[in-house]
C-alpha positions in Angstrom: 0.0 0.0 0.0 1.5 3.4 -1.0 2.2 5.8 1.9 -0.3 8.5 2.7 1.1 11.9 1.9 0.8 14.7 4.5 0.5 17.4 1.9 -1.8 17.8 -1.1 -1.1 18.5 -4.8 -2.7 21.5 -6.5 -5.1 19.2 -8.2 -6.2 17.7 -4.8 -6.6 21.2 -3.4 -8.8 22.1 -6.4 -10.9 19.0 -5.7 -11.1 19.9 -2.0 -12.4 23.4 -2.8 -15.0 22.0 -5.2 -16.0 19.5 -2.6 -16.5 22.2 0.0 -18.8 24.0 -2.4 -20.9 20.9 -3.0 -21.2 20.1 0.7 -21.7 23.8 1.6 -24.8 23.5 -0.7 -26.1 20.6 1.3 -26.7 22.8 4.3 -28.7 25.1 2.1 -30.7 22.2 0.6 -31.3 20.8 4.1 -32.5 24.2 5.2 -35.1 24.2 2.5 -36.3 20.6 2.9 -36.5 20.6 6.7 -39.4 23.1 6.5 -41.7 20.5 5.1 -40.2 17.1 5.8 -38.9 15.2 8.9 -35.2 14.4 9.3 -35.2 10.7 8.5 -37.3 11.1 5.4 -34.9 13.8 4.1 -31.9 11.6 4.9 -33.4 8.5 3.3 -34.3 10.5 0.1 -30.8 11.9 0.0 -28.9 8.6 0.3 -31.4 6.5 -1.7 -31.5 8.9 -4.7 -27.7 9.3 -4.6 -27.2 5.5 -4.5 -29.5 5.1 -7.5 -27.6 7.8 -9.3 -24.3 6.1 -8.7 -25.6 2.7 -9.6 -26.6 4.2 -13.0 -23.1 5.6 -13.4 -21.5 2.3 -12.6 -23.7 0.5 -15.1 -23.0 3.2 -17.8 -19.3 2.8 -17.3 -19.4 -1.0 -17.4 -18.4 -1.5 -13.8 -19.8 -3.5 -10.9 -19.7 -3.4 -7.2 -17.2 -5.9 -5.7 -18.4 -8.9 -3.7 -17.2 -10.4 -0.5 -18.2 -10.2 3.1 -15.3 -8.0 4.2 -16.0 -5.4 1.5 -19.7 -5.2 2.3 -19.1 -5.0 6.0 -16.8 -2.1 5.3 -19.5 -0.5 3.1 -22.0 -0.9 6.0 -19.6 0.7 8.5 -18.8 3.6 6.2 -22.5 4.1 5.4 -23.3 4.4 9.1 -20.4 6.6 10.1 -20.4 8.8 7.0 -24.1 9.0 6.1 -26.7 7.7 8.5 -25.4 9.2 11.7 -24.1 12.6 10.6 -26.8 13.3 8.0 -29.5 12.6 10.5 -27.9 14.6 13.3 -27.3 17.6 11.1 -30.8 17.7 9.6 -32.3 17.3 13.1 -30.1 20.1 14.3 -31.0 22.3 11.3 -34.6 22.0 12.3 -33.8 24.1 15.4 -30.7 26.2 14.4 -29.7 28.2 11.3 -28.0 26.4 8.4 -24.9 28.6 8.7 -24.5 27.8 12.4 -24.8 24.1 11.6 -22.1 24.3 9.0 -19.8 26.2 11.4 -20.2 23.5 14.0 -19.5 20.9 11.3 -16.1 22.6 10.9 -14.9 21.0 14.2 -14.5 17.7 12.2 -10.7 18.2 11.7 -10.2 18.4 15.4 -11.9 15.0 15.9 -10.2 13.5 12.8 -6.7 14.4 13.9 -7.3 12.9 17.3 -8.9 9.7 15.9 -6.1 9.4 13.2 -3.5 9.9 15.9 -4.9 7.0 17.9 -5.7 4.6 15.1 -3.2 5.1 12.3 0.6 4.9 12.0 1.1 7.6 9.3 -1.1 10.4 10.5 0.2 11.2 14.0 -0.5 14.6 15.6 2.5 17.0 15.1 3.0 20.3 16.8 2.3 22.1 13.5 -0.9 20.2 12.8 -2.0 20.7 16.4 -1.4 24.4 16.1 -3.4 24.4 12.8 -6.4 22.6 14.4 -6.3 25.1 17.4 -6.3 28.0 15.0 -9.1 26.6 13.0 -11.1 25.9 16.1 -10.5 29.5 17.2 -11.9 30.6 13.9 -15.0 28.5 14.5 -15.3 30.0 18.0 -15.0 33.5 16.6 -17.7 32.9 14.0 -20.0 31.5 16.7 -19.5 34.3 19.1 -22.4 36.7 19.3 -25.8 37.4 20.8 -27.6 35.5 18.0 -25.9 32.2 18.7 -29.2 30.8 19.9 -31.7 31.0 17.1 -35.2 31.2 18.5 -34.1 29.8 21.9 -32.8 26.5 20.3 -31.9 23.9 22.9 -28.3 22.9 23.5 -29.1 19.5 22.1 -29.2 20.9 18.6 -25.6 22.1 18.9 -24.5 18.9 20.5 -26.1 17.0 17.6 -24.1 18.9 15.0 -20.9 18.3 17.0 -21.8 14.6 17.2 -22.1 14.6 13.4 -18.6 16.1 13.2 -17.2 13.4 15.4 -18.9 10.7 13.2 -17.3 12.3 10.1 -13.9 12.3 11.8 -14.3 8.6 12.5 -15.4 7.9 8.9 -12.4 9.7 7.5 -10.1 7.2 9.3 -12.4 4.2 8.8 -12.5 4.8 5.0 -8.7 4.3 4.7 -9.3 0.5 4.7 -10.7 0.7 1.2 -7.2 1.5 0.0 -6.1 -1.9 1.4 -9.1 -3.7 -0.1 -8.4 -2.1 -3.5 -12.0 -0.8 -3.9 -12.1 2.2 -6.4 -13.7 5.5 -5.2 -16.9 5.2 -7.3 -17.6 1.8 -5.9 -16.9 2.9 -2.3 -19.4 5.8 -2.7 -22.0 3.6 -4.3 -21.6 0.8 -1.7 -21.7 3.0 1.3 -24.8 4.9 0.1 -26.5 1.6 -0.7 -25.9 0.3 2.8 -26.9 3.6 4.5 -30.2 3.5 2.5 -30.9 0.0 3.8 -30.0 1.1 7.3 -32.2 4.2 7.4 -35.2 2.8 5.5 -36.8 0.8 8.5 -36.0 3.7 10.9 -37.7 6.2 8.5 -40.8 4.0 8.1 -41.1 3.5 11.8 -40.5 7.1 13.0 -41.8 9.3 10.1 -44.6 7.1 8.6 -44.0 8.9 5.3 -47.3 7.7 3.8 -49.0 10.1 6.3 -47.1 13.2 5.2 -48.4 15.8 2.9 -46.8 15.9 -0.6 -44.0 18.4 -0.5 -43.8 21.4 -2.8 -41.7 21.8 -5.9 -39.1 23.8 -4.0 -38.6 21.0 -1.5 -38.5 18.3 -4.2 -35.8 20.3 -6.1 -33.8 20.6 -2.9 -33.9 16.9 -2.4 -32.8 16.2 -5.9 -29.9 18.7 -5.5 -29.0 17.3 -2.1 -28.9 13.7 -3.5 -27.2 14.2 -6.9 -24.9 17.2 -6.5 -24.2 17.4 -2.7 -24.0 13.6 -2.3 -23.4 11.5 -5.4 -20.9 13.8 -7.1 -19.5 15.0 -3.8 -18.6 11.5 -2.6 -16.8 10.6 -5.8 -14.5 13.6 -5.1 -14.3 12.7 -1.3 -13.0 9.2 -1.9 -10.6 10.3 -4.6 -9.0 12.8 -2.2 -9.1 10.3 0.7 -7.3 7.6 -1.3 -4.3 9.8 -1.9 -4.1 12.5 0.7 -5.3 10.8 3.9 -7.9 11.3 6.6 -6.6 14.4 8.1 -6.2 16.3 4.8 -9.7 15.3 3.6 -11.1 16.6 6.9 -9.9 20.1 5.9 -12.9 20.4 3.7 -15.0 21.2 6.7 -13.0 24.3 7.3 -14.0 25.5 3.8 -17.7 24.6 4.0 -18.9 27.4 6.3 -17.8 30.2 3.9 -19.7 28.6 1.0 -22.7 27.8 3.2 -22.8 31.4 4.4 -22.4 32.7 0.9 -25.4 30.7 -0.3 -27.3 32.1 2.7 -26.4 35.7 1.6 -27.4 35.1 -2.0 -30.6 33.1 -1.5 -31.8 33.4 2.1 -31.1 37.1 2.7 -28.5 36.5 5.4 -25.7 38.9 6.1 -22.0 38.4 6.7 -20.8 39.9 10.0 -17.3 41.0 11.0 -17.0 38.0 13.3 -17.5 35.7 10.3 -14.7 37.5 8.4 -12.4 37.1 11.4 -13.4 33.5 11.8 -12.7 32.7 8.1 -9.2 34.4 8.4 -8.3 32.1 11.4 -9.7 29.1 9.5 -7.4 30.0 6.6 -4.4 30.2 9.0 -5.4 26.8 10.3 -5.5 25.3 6.8 -2.0 26.6 6.1 -0.6 25.2 9.4 -2.2 21.8 9.0 -1.0 21.4 5.4 2.4 22.7 6.3 3.7 23.6 2.9 3.7 27.4 3.4 5.5 27.0 6.7 8.2 24.7 5.1 8.7 27.1 2.2 9.1 30.0 4.7 11.6 28.1 6.7 13.6 27.2 3.5 13.6 30.8 2.4 14.7 31.9 5.8 17.5 29.4 6.0 
């Protein structure tokens, strides 16, 4: 198995930025859909439609999902950690807090990922530079959260804890997903397999809790949001996710959550009438510093130039 690089190429950085835009859009789509549908129904629609989309892509390209108990158990684990748990927690949280706040809380994922990777991998140990980067990034998240409007409509603390729980689950998924490199499963198959298994996991829970046959038919805006959530923010996004993960590692892929809040906030400004406050600008500046420290290339170049 080739070693995991601790830095990313320009192409991987480009894919990371694209992924942040796709996932930033997911908070916007969630914010639209949650007005009419319960969380598990939204999550099931998201993963089931995305899985169907990727199965079509697999068939069109002449590829098939691999067989074997070990691979499908890995698909199930990834589907739970990377889809079922975090998607449900975030959508439930967004029913009580603003989409931008949810995306900011999601930016704590790298902190959890670095700690999980440090404990469970040999290549991605916590270094002082990466630790400083995570602290800077978390300080940026704190700066963006600071303010009298943190509690939207008196939302309970549980909504914030749910979004943080989603970040922890994503952090675990980033490390768990490394095993697909060992199994030799290509990124498109991983994305399709995990979404298939998460659909099967959520289906009985959704039928039991939401009783979707009793719900009113959602409007066109909600249906379009679900389609965008499934095809753009899930199917396409996970193809990019696993391509980056396969080469750059769990800690680097977790950097995408530092980039999601700016794109989520921008969508809020353009389509939801939200405003960007000075604390958001300060927070994004600290997040940028955290990105530079965790990646380490700029620091190494500065040290070489200074030598």
